C-alpha positions in Angstrom: 51.3 -54.3 26.2 54.1 -53.7 28.6 54.6 -56.4 31.3 54.7 -55.1 34.8 57.6 -56.4 36.8 56.6 -58.3 39.9 58.9 -57.8 42.8 59.3 -60.5 45.4 58.0 -59.9 48.9 60.4 -62.1 50.8 63.0 -64.9 50.7 62.2 -68.4 51.9 64.6 -71.3 52.3 62.8 -74.6 52.1 64.7 -77.6 53.6 63.2 -81.0 52.7 64.6 -84.2 51.2 61.3 -85.1 49.5 61.1 -84.0 45.8 57.3 -84.0 45.8 57.1 -81.7 48.8 59.6 -79.4 47.3 57.7 -79.2 44.0 54.4 -78.4 45.8 56.0 -75.8 48.1 57.9 -74.2 45.2 54.7 -73.7 43.2 52.7 -72.4 46.1 55.3 -69.9 47.3 56.4 -68.6 43.9 52.7 -67.9 43.1 52.7 -65.6 46.1 55.7 -63.6 44.8 58.1 -65.2 47.3 61.6 -66.0 46.2 62.4 -69.6 47.0 65.7 -71.4 47.6 65.9 -75.1 48.1 68.1 -77.3 50.3 67.7 -81.1 50.3 69.5 -81.8 53.6 70.3 -80.1 56.9 74.0 -79.9 55.8 73.0 -78.3 52.5 70.9 -75.7 54.3 73.7 -74.7 56.6 76.0 -74.2 53.7 73.4 -72.1 51.8 73.0 -69.9 54.9 76.7 -69.1 54.8 76.2 -67.5 51.4 72.9 -65.7 51.8 70.3 -65.1 54.6 66.5 -65.7 53.9 63.7 -64.0 55.7 62.0 -67.3 56.7 63.2 -71.0 56.9 60.8 -73.9 56.3 62.5 -76.9 57.8 61.4 -80.6 57.6 62.0 -82.5 60.8 62.6 -86.0 59.4 65.5 -86.1 56.9 67.2 -89.5 56.9 70.8 -89.8 55.8 72.2 -86.8 57.7 71.4 -84.4 60.5 67.6 -84.1 61.2 65.6 -80.9 61.4 66.0 -80.6 65.2 69.8 -80.6 64.9 69.7 -78.2 61.9 67.5 -75.8 63.9 69.9 -76.0 66.9 72.9 -75.1 64.8 70.9 -72.2 63.1 70.0 -70.8 66.5 73.5 -71.2 67.8 75.0 -69.0 65.1 74.7 -65.3 65.9 74.4 -64.6 62.2 71.3 -66.8 61.6 69.7 -67.0 65.1 67.1 -64.3 64.4 65.8 -65.9 61.3 62.3 -67.4 62.0 62.2 -71.2 61.5 58.9 -73.0 60.7 59.0 -76.8 61.1 57.2 -79.0 58.6 56.2 -82.3 60.1 54.0 -85.3 59.7 54.5 -86.0 63.3 51.4 -85.3 65.4 52.9 -86.0 68.8 52.9 -83.0 71.1 56.3 -83.9 72.4 57.9 -83.3 69.0 56.2 -80.0 68.5 57.3 -78.8 71.9 60.9 -80.0 71.3 60.9 -77.9 68.1 59.6 -74.8 69.8 62.1 -75.2 72.6 64.9 -75.3 70.0 63.8 -71.9 68.8 61.3 -72.6 66.0 58.5 -70.0 65.8 55.8 -72.2 64.3 55.0 -75.5 62.6 53.0 -76.8 59.6 51.6 -80.3 59.5 51.8 -82.5 56.4 49.9 -82.9 54.1 50.1 -79.2 53.3 47.1 -76.9 53.0 48.1 -74.1 50.6 46.2 -71.4 52.5 47.7 -72.4 55.8 51.3 -72.4 54.4 50.9 -69.0 52.9 49.1 -67.5 55.9 51.8 -68.7 58.4 54.7 -67.5 56.3 53.0 -64.2 55.7 52.6 -63.7 59.5 56.2 -64.4 60.2 57.4 -62.3 57.3 55.5 -59.3 58.7 56.8 -59.9 62.2 60.4 -60.1 61.0 60.0 -57.0 58.9 58.6 -55.1 61.9 61.4 -56.3 64.2 64.1 -55.3 61.7 62.5 -51.9 61.2 62.3 -51.3 64.9 65.9 -52.4 65.4 67.1 -50.2 62.6 65.0 -47.2 63.9 66.5 -47.6 67.4 70.0 -47.7 66.0 69.3 -44.7 63.7 68.0 -42.7 66.8 71.3 -43.4 68.7 73.4 -42.6 65.6 71.4 -39.4 65.2 72.3 -38.3 68.7 75.9 -39.3 68.1 76.1 -37.5 64.8 74.7 -34.3 66.2 77.3 -34.3 69.0 80.1 -35.1 66.6 79.0 -32.3 64.2 79.1 -29.9 67.1 82.5 -31.2 68.3 84.1 -30.9 64.9 82.5 -27.5 64.2 84.4 -25.8 67.0 87.9 -26.7 66.0 87.0 -26.1 62.3 85.9 -22.6 63.2 89.2 -22.0 65.0 91.1 -23.0 61.9 88.9 -21.1 59.5 89.0 -17.9 61.6 92.8 -17.9 61.8 93.5 -18.7 58.2 92.6 -15.2 57.0 94.9 -13.6 59.7 97.7 -16.0 58.7 97.3 -15.0 55.1 97.5 -11.3 56.1 100.6 -11.8 58.1 102.3 -13.7 55.4 101.6 -10.9 52.9 103.1 -8.4 55.3 106.2 -10.6 55.9 106.6 -10.9 52.1 106.5 -7.1 51.9 109.2 -6.9 54.5 111.4 -9.4 52.7 111.0 -7.5 49.4 111.9 -4.3 51.1 115.2 -5.8 52.2 116.0 -6.5 48.6 116.6 -2.8 47.9 120.0 -2.0 46.7 120.8 0.5 49.5 119.5 -2.0 52.2 117.3 0.7 53.6 113.6 -0.2 54.4 111.3 2.7 53.6 108.8 3.1 56.4 106.0 3.6 53.9 106.7 0.2 52.4 106.2 -1.4 55.9 102.8 0.1 56.4 100.1 -2.5 56.2 96.6 -2.3 57.5 94.0 -5.0 57.9 90.4 -3.9 58.7 91.7 -0.5 59.7 94.3 -1.9 62.1 98.0 -1.4 61.4 100.2 -4.4 61.6 103.6 -4.5 63.1 106.4 -7.1 63.0 106.3 -7.3 66.8 102.6 -8.0 66.9 102.9 -10.7 64.3 105.8 -12.2 66.2 103.6 -12.6 69.2 100.3 -13.6 67.5 101.5 -16.1 64.9 102.6 -18.8 67.4 99.3 -18.5 69.3 97.3 -18.9 66.0 99.4 -21.8 64.9 98.9 -23.5 68.3 95.1 -23.0 68.2 95.0 -24.5 64.7 97.2 -27.4 65.8 94.9 -28.0 68.8 91.9 -27.9 66.5 93.3 -30.4 64.0 94.3 -32.7 66.9 90.8 -32.5 68.2 89.3 -33.5 64.8 91.9 -36.3 64.5 90.9 -37.6 68.0 87.2 -37.6 67.1 87.8 -39.4 63.8 90.0 -42.0 65.4 87.5 -42.5 68.2 84.7 -42.9 65.6 86.8 -45.5 63.7 87.5 -47.4 66.9 83.8 -47.3 68.0 82.5 -48.5 64.7 85.3 -51.0 64.0 84.0 -51.3 60.4 86.8 -53.7 59.4 86.5 -55.8 62.5 83.0 -57.4 62.2 84.4 -60.9 62.9 84.7 -62.6 66.3 88.0 -61.6 67.8 89.9 -60.7 71.0 89.2 -57.1 72.1 90.0 -54.7 74.9 86.7 -53.2 76.2 88.4 -50.2 77.8 89.2 -48.9 74.3 85.5 -49.0 73.4 84.6 -47.1 76.6 87.1 -44.4 75.9 86.0 -44.0 72.3 82.4 -43.7 73.4 83.4 -41.0 75.9 85.1 -39.0 73.2 82.1 -39.3 70.9 79.7 -38.3 73.7 81.7 -35.4 75.0 79.2 -32.9 73.7 76.5 -34.6 75.8 78.7 -34.5 78.9 79.2 -30.7 78.8 76.6 -28.4 80.3 74.0 -27.2 77.8 73.5 -23.9 79.7 75.6 -21.8 82.1 73.3 -22.8 85.0 73.7 -26.6 84.6 76.9 -28.3 85.9 79.0 -30.5 83.7 78.6 -34.2 84.1 81.6 -35.6 86.0 83.0 -38.8 84.6 84.7 -41.1 87.2 86.8 -43.9 85.7 87.7 -47.0 87.7 89.6 -49.1 85.3 91.2 -52.2 86.7 93.7 -54.4 84.8 91.6 -56.9 82.9 92.2 -59.5 80.3 90.9 -59.3 76.7 87.5 -60.6 75.9 86.4 -62.4 72.8 83.5 -61.1 70.8 82.3 -58.6 68.1 84.1 -55.3 68.9 81.5 -53.1 67.1 78.6 -54.7 68.8 80.2 -54.5 72.3 80.9 -50.8 71.6 77.2 -50.3 70.6 76.0 -51.9 73.9 78.3 -49.8 76.0 77.2 -46.7 74.1 73.5 -47.4 74.7 74.1 -47.8 78.4 76.0 -44.5 78.6 73.3 -42.7 76.6 70.7 -44.0 79.0 72.8 -42.8 82.0 73.2 -39.3 80.5 69.5 -39.1 79.8 68.8 -40.0 83.5 71.3 -37.4 84.7 69.8 -34.7 82.4 66.3 -35.5 83.7 67.5 -35.0 87.3 69.3 -31.8 86.5 66.1 -30.0 85.7 64.3 -31.1 88.8 63.8 -28.2 91.3 65.2 -30.1 94.3 68.4 -30.9 92.3 68.8 -27.2 91.3 68.3 -26.1 94.9 70.8 -28.6 96.2 73.5 -27.8 93.6 73.3 -31.4 92.4 76.6 -32.7 90.9 75.8 -35.3 88.1 78.2 -38.2 88.0 78.8 -41.0 85.4 81.0 -43.7 86.9 82.6 -46.3 84.6 84.2 -49.4 86.1 86.0 -52.4 84.6 87.1 -55.2 86.8 87.6 -59.0 87.0 84.9 -61.1 88.6 85.7 -62.8 91.9 86.2 -66.2 90.3 88.4 -64.5 87.6 86.4 -66.1 84.8 84.6 -63.0 83.6 85.1 -59.3 82.9 82.6 -56.8 84.4 81.9 -53.5 82.8 79.7 -51.2 85.0 77.9 -48.0 83.9 76.6 -46.2 86.9 74.8 -42.8 87.3 73.3 -40.8 90.2 70.3 -39.7 88.0 66.6 -40.1 88.4 66.6 -43.9 88.7 64.1 -46.2 87.1 60.5 -46.5 88.5 59.6 -50.0 89.6 56.7 -50.1 87.1 59.2 -49.6 84.3 61.8 -52.1 85.6 59.4 -55.0 84.9 59.0 -54.1 81.2 62.2 -52.2 80.1 63.7 -55.2 78.5 60.6 -55.9 76.4 61.2 -55.4 72.7 58.3 -53.1 72.1 58.3 -51.1 75.4 59.5 -47.5 75.6 59.3 -44.6 77.9 60.8 -42.1 75.4 58.7 -39.2 74.4 58.3 -37.9 70.9 61.6 -36.7 69.5 63.7 -38.6 72.0 64.3 -41.8 70.0 62.3 -44.9 70.4 63.9 -46.4 73.5 64.9 -49.8 72.4 68.4 -49.5 73.7 68.1 -52.0 76.6 66.6 -54.8 74.5 69.4 -54.3 72.0 72.0 -54.4 74.8 70.6 -57.6 76.2 70.6 -59.3 72.8 74.2 -58.2 72.1 75.5 -59.3 75.6 73.5 -62.4 76.3 72.7 -63.9 72.9 75.7 -62.9 70.9 78.4 -63.1 73.6 77.0 -65.6 76.1 77.3 -63.0 78.8 74.9 -61.4 81.3 73.4 -57.9 81.6 72.2 -57.1 85.2 71.1 -53.9 86.8 70.2 -52.3 90.1 68.2 -49.1 90.2 66.6 -47.0 93.0 64.2 -44.3 92.0 65.5 -40.9 92.8 69.0 -42.2 93.6 70.4 -43.7 90.3 71.0 -46.8 88.3 73.8 -49.3 87.8 74.1 -51.6 84.8 76.7 -54.3 84.6 77.8 -56.3 81.5 79.5 -59.6 82.4 81.5 -61.2 79.6 83.6 -64.4 79.6 87.3 -63.8 79.6 88.9 -64.4 76.2 90.3 -67.8 75.6 
């Protein structure tokens, strides 16, 4: 009889210095198809987290001989790579003060010793499900943004490719004609029979004078097309910064410019009756900031997408059409008044945000997007990137019917 392979349902890191506790937990968790890794101290746990990331961490509070569970949790939550991993404290301490301290440090739950098998399994299962749902929502939001971006890039690249493709056949016809002229000049008598110079393409007769005028224009259009494609590719590379996932010094204006290039299709009018979105740039001379370039670009892109959505929503309103409304996207970079922070502002004169939405728009599971418009988790992602991963601030001001302004405040690079 063939044995059915049992796949694990999650990874759990158990941090405890007591061999008996480790043995009990190992047996309980593995029986539930959980893959378990063990660390016998806080220091050991931090080292293991550098090599692989679990879905849940079970962390003992009292571990003599090294850093205790509280300090281990603090360091886990201080690291952007591990801060989102749920930590469940294991404790024999019944004092409310210790439980509150653990929750304030970022733990999501606690289990009291001696362990009850059903309780351990139930609590871990809850947090595994919550983490899976959170990751799926985060991924879905990013895929929605990437989907919009990809559609725009495909349209942008398609135009210059069509220029190049459409001109290649003409270039080939011209080259064949020129070869025919050259071969004619190889006649012994040096005379070029007129019959040999006759060359028709799609019923139209070519002449050397026509080719002399048309070839430079064709070559220029193909050159412009390839330059456009090259610009899009370079902007996409700069936006994603795939090889720069580490913390480093970065110039935020480069990310803004890359986002503008990638969103150029969204900025242009979709119909002849709708005006183009005007982009106003107010870039001051600012210092570098330290952070994760790809994540900062992602936050800026989300704010710009929201602004464009707000402008497009206003463009279809009857009063905007009647008043010849001019949509504007204003991008500003400047140094704060105390010269300790860089401010990046994305402002629009779109529909604004209703007061009822403003109180909830940073909630992880709140969205105003309709079906087919993404899932609307851009602002929670921006807030997490700016405030949790870069120790900055994300503030806003919005007036319904007038527009919105979002400002990212980042510490100057050291």
